[in-house]
C-alpha positions as CSV (number, residue, x, y, z in Angstrom):
1,X,0.0,0.0,0.0
2,X,1.4,3.4,-1.0
3,X,1.9,6.3,1.5
4,X,0.0,9.5,0.9
5,X,1.8,12.8,0.5
6,X,0.1,16.1,-0.2
7,X,2.0,18.1,-2.7
8,X,1.8,21.9,-2.5
9,X,1.5,22.3,-6.3
10,X,-0.9,22.3,-9.1
11,X,1.9,22.3,-11.7
12,X,1.2,19.1,-13.7
13,X,4.8,18.9,-15.0
14,X,6.3,19.1,-11.5
15,X,3.8,16.7,-10.0
16,X,4.3,14.1,-12.8
17,X,8.1,14.5,-12.5
18,X,8.1,14.0,-8.7
19,X,5.6,11.1,-8.9
20,X,7.9,9.4,-11.4
21,X,10.9,9.8,-9.1
22,X,9.0,8.6,-6.0
23,X,7.5,5.6,-7.8
24,X,4.4,3.7,-6.7
25,X,5.3,3.5,-3.0
26,X,3.9,7.0,-2.6
27,X,0.7,8.6,-3.9
28,X,0.7,12.4,-4.4
29,X,-2.4,14.3,-3.5
30,X,-2.6,17.6,-5.2
31,X,-3.9,20.9,-3.9
32,X,-6.9,20.6,-6.3
33,X,-7.8,17.2,-4.9
34,X,-8.0,18.7,-1.4
35,X,-10.2,21.5,-2.8
36,X,-7.5,24.1,-2.3
37,X,-7.7,26.5,-5.2
38,X,-6.1,29.7,-3.8
39,X,-2.9,30.8,-5.3
40,X,-0.1,30.7,-2.7
41,X,1.9,33.9,-2.7
42,X,5.6,33.0,-2.8
43,X,6.8,36.1,-0.9
44,X,10.0,34.6,0.4
45,X,13.4,35.9,-0.8
46,X,15.0,32.4,-0.8
47,X,14.0,29.0,-2.2
48,X,13.9,27.7,1.4
49,X,11.4,30.4,2.5
50,X,9.1,29.8,-0.4
51,X,9.0,26.1,0.1
52,X,8.1,26.6,3.7
53,X,5.4,29.2,2.9
54,X,3.7,26.7,0.6
55,X,3.8,23.8,3.0
56,X,2.4,25.9,5.9
57,X,-0.5,27.2,3.7
58,X,-1.7,23.6,3.3
59,X,-1.1,22.6,6.9
60,X,-4.3,24.6,7.6
61,X,-6.4,22.1,5.7
62,X,-4.8,18.7,6.2
63,X,-2.9,16.8,8.8
64,X,-1.2,14.6,6.2
65,X,2.5,14.9,5.4
66,X,3.1,17.8,3.0
67,X,5.8,18.3,0.5
68,X,6.5,21.5,-1.3
69,X,9.4,22.8,-3.2
70,X,10.9,25.8,-4.8
71,X,13.4,25.6,-7.6
72,X,15.5,28.2,-9.3
73,X,18.1,28.6,-12.0
74,X,21.2,30.2,-10.6
75,X,23.6,31.9,-13.0
76,X,26.9,33.2,-11.4
77,X,27.5,35.7,-14.2
78,X,24.1,37.3,-13.2
79,X,24.8,37.3,-9.4
80,X,22.9,34.0,-9.3
81,X,19.8,35.5,-10.9
82,X,17.1,34.6,-11.8
83,X,17.3,32.4,-8.6
84,X,14.2,32.6,-6.4
85,X,12.6,34.8,-9.1
86,X,13.0,32.2,-11.9
87,X,9.3,31.7,-12.6
88,X,8.7,35.5,-12.8
89,X,12.0,36.7,-14.1
90,X,10.5,38.5,-17.1
91,X,7.3,39.6,-15.2
92,X,4.5,38.4,-13.0
93,X,2.7,36.5,-15.8
94,X,5.3,33.7,-15.4
95,X,5.9,33.3,-19.2
96,X,8.5,30.6,-19.9
97,X,9.4,32.0,-23.3
98,X,9.8,35.5,-22.0
99,X,11.9,34.3,-19.1
100,X,14.3,32.4,-21.4
101,X,14.5,35.4,-23.8
102,X,15.4,37.7,-20.9
103,X,18.0,35.3,-19.6
104,X,19.6,34.9,-23.1
105,X,19.6,38.7,-23.6
106,X,21.3,39.3,-20.2
107,X,24.0,36.7,-21.0
108,X,24.5,37.9,-24.5
109,X,28.3,38.3,-25.1
110,X,29.2,36.8,-21.8
111,X,31.6,33.9,-21.9
112,X,30.8,32.7,-18.4
113,X,27.6,30.7,-19.0
114,X,27.9,28.3,-16.1
115,X,24.6,27.7,-14.2
116,X,22.9,25.4,-11.8
117,X,19.4,24.3,-11.1
118,X,18.7,24.1,-7.4
119,X,15.7,22.7,-5.7
120,X,14.8,23.0,-2.0
121,X,12.2,20.5,-1.0
122,X,10.3,20.9,2.3
123,X,8.6,18.1,4.2
124,X,6.2,19.1,6.8
125,X,5.7,16.0,9.0
126,X,3.3,16.7,11.8
127,X,4.7,20.1,12.8
128,X,8.3,19.4,12.1
129,X,10.0,20.9,9.0
130,X,12.7,19.1,7.1
131,X,14.5,20.6,4.1
132,X,16.3,18.7,1.3
133,X,18.4,20.2,-1.4
134,X,19.2,19.0,-4.9
135,X,21.6,20.7,-7.4
136,X,22.6,19.9,-11.0
137,X,25.4,21.9,-12.6
138,X,25.6,22.9,-16.3
139,X,25.6,25.8,-18.6
140,X,23.3,28.1,-20.6
141,X,23.3,27.4,-24.4
142,X,23.1,30.2,-26.9
143,X,19.7,29.3,-28.4
144,X,16.8,27.2,-27.0
145,X,16.9,23.5,-28.1
146,X,14.4,20.7,-27.6
147,X,10.7,20.3,-26.9
148,X,10.6,18.3,-23.7
149,X,10.5,19.6,-20.2
150,X,9.4,23.1,-19.1
151,X,10.7,26.4,-17.8
152,X,14.4,26.9,-18.7
153,X,14.9,23.3,-19.8
154,X,15.5,24.3,-23.5
155,X,18.5,26.5,-22.6
156,X,20.1,24.5,-19.8
157,X,22.7,21.9,-20.7
158,X,23.7,19.7,-17.8
159,X,27.4,18.9,-17.3
160,X,28.5,15.7,-19.1
161,X,25.8,16.0,-21.7
162,X,25.7,17.6,-25.2
163,X,21.9,17.9,-25.0
164,X,19.7,20.4,-23.1
165,X,17.2,19.2,-20.5
166,X,14.5,19.8,-23.2
167,X,16.3,17.5,-25.7
168,X,16.7,14.7,-23.2
169,X,14.0,12.0,-22.8
170,X,12.0,12.7,-19.6
171,X,13.4,9.5,-17.9
172,X,17.0,10.6,-18.6
173,X,16.3,14.1,-17.3
174,X,14.5,12.8,-14.2
175,X,17.5,10.5,-13.5
176,X,19.9,13.4,-13.2
177,X,17.7,16.4,-12.2
178,X,18.1,18.6,-9.2
179,X,14.5,17.7,-8.3
180,X,15.4,14.0,-8.3
181,X,18.4,14.6,-6.0
182,X,16.2,16.4,-3.5
183,X,13.3,13.9,-3.8
184,X,15.7,11.0,-3.3
185,X,17.0,12.6,0.0
186,X,13.4,13.1,1.1
187,X,12.5,9.4,0.2
188,X,15.5,8.1,2.1
189,X,14.5,10.2,5.1
190,X,10.9,9.1,5.1
191,X,11.9,5.4,4.9
192,X,14.2,5.8,7.8
193,X,11.8,7.8,10.0
């Protein structure tokens, strides 16, 4: 029998990716399935703060274990921007294409294109908070490539690969992603708790 975890997200891409990483020993319950339709304002100035804000918002309606995350693309040449503002880098409408365009414009002519995706995953178990981090290093390519994935995947090429995240098959990306690394730490913690 699978264990239930509430996920503080309605992002289908993220939910499917996390479910694929966790496998069938866990069942993710979405915010929609709990009847929570409000938008959770991510007002934190760090990934850790935003993950905690989302988990605490759902604690008000369920006693089940809650997982939430915040992820960001960090580019050293841009003082680690877009970072915590990755989803709204080009504006509050959270448009992936506009975000990528802004990133590529800001990096235009810059030889330092190193970057990393970082995820901070929060587990709210009873009233105790546990944080897990996952990082994958890579670089930003000159032009978007590939149709898979979401967000900045078409411009992020992980170290050791000649393909962007968006060119990789989902199972390959999931096997090396920042989110997988954080979710694996979470899974190991739950199993040992």
